[in-house]
C-alpha positions in Angstrom: 9.3 -8.5 -16.0 9.0 -12.2 -16.1 6.4 -14.0 -18.2 4.3 -14.7 -15.2 3.7 -12.9 -11.9 2.1 -14.0 -8.6 -1.6 -13.7 -7.9 -1.8 -15.1 -4.5 -0.4 -18.6 -4.8 -1.0 -18.7 -8.6 1.4 -17.7 -11.3 -0.5 -15.7 -14.0 0.2 -13.4 -16.9 0.9 -9.8 -15.9 -2.2 -8.5 -17.6 -4.3 -11.1 -15.9 -3.0 -10.1 -12.5 -3.7 -6.5 -13.1 -7.3 -7.3 -14.1 -7.9 -9.7 -11.2 -6.4 -7.4 -8.6 -8.7 -4.7 -10.0 -11.7 -7.0 -9.4 -10.6 -7.8 -5.8 -10.4 -4.1 -4.9 -13.7 -3.3 -6.7 -15.2 -6.0 -4.5 -13.7 -4.8 -1.2 -13.8 -1.1 -1.8 -16.9 -0.5 0.2 -15.7 -2.6 3.1 -12.1 -1.3 3.2 -12.0 -0.8 7.0 -13.6 -4.2 7.5 -10.9 -5.8 5.2 -8.1 -4.1 7.1 -9.5 -5.0 10.5 -9.7 -8.6 9.4 -6.2 -8.6 8.1 -4.6 -6.9 11.1 -7.0 -7.6 14.0 -7.7 -3.9 14.0 -4.1 -2.8 14.4 -3.9 -1.1 10.9 -5.1 2.1 12.4 -2.1 2.3 14.9 0.3 1.3 12.1 -1.0 4.0 9.8 -0.6 6.6 12.6 3.0 5.6 13.1 3.6 5.6 9.4 2.4 9.2 8.9 4.6 10.3 11.9 7.6 8.8 10.1 6.7 10.6 6.8 6.5 14.0 8.7 4.4 15.8 6.1 4.9 19.6 6.2 3.1 22.7 4.9 4.0 23.6 1.4 5.1 20.1 0.4 3.6 18.2 -2.5 3.0 14.6 -1.5 1.8 11.7 -3.7 -0.2 9.0 -1.7 -0.2 6.1 -4.2 -2.8 3.3 -3.9 -4.4 5.6 -1.3 -7.9 5.6 -2.9 -10.0 5.4 0.3 -8.1 8.3 1.9 -6.8 6.6 5.1 -3.3 8.0 4.8 -4.2 11.3 3.1 -6.7 12.1 5.9 -4.0 11.7 8.5 -1.7 14.0 6.5 -4.2 16.8 5.9 -3.6 18.6 9.3 0.1 19.2 8.2 -1.0 21.6 5.5 0.8 19.7 2.7 -0.7 19.5 -0.8 -1.7 15.9 -1.2 -2.5 14.0 -4.4 -4.4 10.7 -3.7 -3.8 8.3 -6.6 -5.2 4.9 -7.2 -5.6 2.6 -10.2 -9.0 1.6 -9.0 -11.9 4.0 -9.6 -14.1 2.2 -7.0 -11.5 2.9 -4.3 -11.3 6.5 -5.2 -15.0 6.8 -5.1 -15.1 5.5 -1.6 -12.4 7.9 -0.6 -14.1 11.0 -2.0 -17.3 10.0 -0.3 -15.5 9.6 3.0 -13.8 12.9 2.6 -17.1 14.6 1.9 -18.7 13.1 5.0 -15.7 14.3 7.1 -15.7 17.8 5.6 -12.2 17.3 4.2 -11.5 19.2 1.0 -8.4 20.3 -0.8 -7.2 16.8 -1.7 -6.5 16.0 -5.4 -8.0 12.7 -6.4 -6.7 11.0 -9.5 -6.7 7.6 -11.3 -3.2 6.5 -11.8 -1.1 3.3 -12.4 1.9 3.1 -10.1 3.9 1.6 -13.0 3.2 4.5 -15.4 2.7 7.7 -13.4 1.4 10.7 -15.4 3.3 13.2 -13.3 6.4 15.0 -14.4 9.9 14.2 -13.2 11.0 15.6 -9.8 7.5 16.8 -8.9 6.8 15.5 -5.4 8.6 16.0 -2.0 7.3 12.7 -0.7 5.8 9.5 -2.0 3.7 7.3 0.3 2.1 3.9 -0.4 0.4 1.9 2.4 -0.7 -1.8 1.9 -0.6 -1.3 -1.9 2.8 -2.2 -3.3 2.3 -6.0 -3.0 -0.7 -5.7 -5.4 1.3 -3.9 -8.1 2.0 -6.1 -11.1 5.6 -4.9 -11.7 6.9 -3.8 -8.4 10.4 -2.8 -9.6 8.9 -0.6 -12.3 6.6 1.1 -9.7 9.6 1.8 -7.5 11.5 3.3 -10.4 8.5 5.5 -11.2 8.4 6.6 -7.5 12.0 7.6 -7.7 11.5 9.5 -11.0 8.5 11.5 -9.7 10.4 12.6 -6.5 12.4 15.7 -6.3 16.1 15.5 -5.3 16.0 15.2 -1.5 12.5 13.6 -1.8 11.6 10.7 0.4 9.8 7.4 -0.2 7.8 5.6 2.5 6.0 2.3 2.2 3.9 0.5 4.8 3.4 -3.2 3.9 2.7 -6.6 5.5 5.8 -8.8 5.6 6.8 -11.9 7.5 7.1 -11.8 11.3 10.4 -13.2 12.7 9.0 -13.8 16.2 9.1 -17.5 17.0 5.6 -18.9 17.7 3.8 -15.7 16.7 4.5 -16.4 13.0 2.7 -19.7 13.2 -0.2 -18.3 15.1 -0.7 -15.5 12.6 -0.2 -17.8 9.6 -3.0 -20.0 10.9 -5.3 -17.0 11.7 -4.8 -15.5 8.3 -5.2 -18.6 6.2 -8.0 -20.2 8.2 -9.9 -17.3 9.8 -9.6 -14.3 7.5 -11.3 -15.8 4.5 -14.1 -17.1 6.7 -14.5 -13.5 8.1 -14.6 -12.2 4.6 -17.4 -14.7 3.7 -19.4 -14.0 6.9 -19.0 -10.2 7.0 -18.6 -9.3 3.4 -19.9 -12.3 1.4 -16.5 -12.6 -0.3 -14.0 -15.2 0.8 -12.0 -15.3 -2.4 -10.8 -11.7 -2.3 -9.7 -12.1 1.3 -8.0 -15.4 0.4 -6.0 -13.6 -2.3 -5.0 -10.8 0.1 -3.6 -13.3 2.6 -1.8 -15.2 -0.1 -0.4 -12.0 -1.6 1.4 -11.3 1.7 3.0 -14.8 1.6 4.3 -14.2 -1.9 5.7 -10.7 -1.1 9.5 -10.4 -0.8 10.8 -10.5 2.8 12.1 -7.3 4.5 15.7 -7.6 3.4 14.9 -8.4 -0.2 12.3 -5.6 -0.5 14.8 -3.1 1.0 17.3 -4.3 -1.7 14.7 -3.7 -4.4 14.1 -0.1 -3.1 17.9 0.5 -3.4 18.0 -1.0 -6.9 15.4 1.5 -7.9 17.8 4.3 -7.1 17.0 5.2 -3.5 19.7 5.7 -0.8 19.7 5.6 3.0 17.1 2.8 2.8 15.7 1.7 6.1 13.3 -0.9 7.5 11.3 -0.5 10.6 9.6 -3.8 11.5 6.6 -3.9 13.8 5.4 -7.1 15.6 8.6 -8.7 14.5 8.1 -7.8 10.9 4.4 -8.7 10.5 4.2 -5.3 9.0 7.1 -3.0 8.2 7.8 0.6 7.2 10.3 0.9 4.4 11.9 4.2 3.5 14.5 5.7 1.2 15.7 9.0 -0.1 16.4 10.4 -3.6 19.6 12.4 -4.0 
C-alpha cells in the first residue's frame, strides 16, 4: 500500500482513513436508508434487487455479505435458503442490522465484526462473496480483494455493487452537481450531518473507474470478470469467479 490513501478529496495515512471512515458510518448507521436515498435518489433499492438476482443465492450455499452490517443485501438473500454471514467492520452498523432483523422476524443470519482486509475465515470457505456500496470505503482495496479470493471455494463467485462514473453525456454533469451541492445539504437538513455525506460523495469521485476496478479484481486472482453498468455506469455490478 502507498504511504497515503484517499479519504474523499484528502490524502491521509491508512490508519487515519480507517478511523475516519469508522466515524462516518458510526454517524450514519441509524440513518442508513436516508443516506442511500440521498446518494441514489431512492434507486438503491432497485439496484440491490438486481444485484441479488445476479448473485443467485441457493439453498445450502455459504455466502459472506461483507460490509453488509445493516442487512439490506442479506435480507434479500434469506428466501433462497442460503447460510448467510453478515460481516462489517463497524459495530454500529451491525447493531442497526440486528435490530432491523428482529423487527422483521428474520433469524438464522450470522452477524460478525470483520475487517475486509484481514478476514478471520478459513481458506476456501464460502460459495459466494458479496459487497454492496462498501468496497470504496476499504483502506486497502487490493488487499480486500485478495482476501475475498482466499475465502472463496474453487468455483466461488465474487459480486460487488458500487457507485462509479456514468458515461452518459449530460447526465454525468447533472449528477455531479446534485451530489456535490445537494447531497451534503440533505445530510445537514435531514440528519444533522453534512460532513459525512460530503465524504461519501467525494469517495465516489476518487474510486477507480469501471475498467480499472475490473482490472483490480482480475489482479486479485479472479477470472471471467464482468462489469454490468447501470445508468451509464453511475453504479455498476462487478463480478468474477475463483477457479
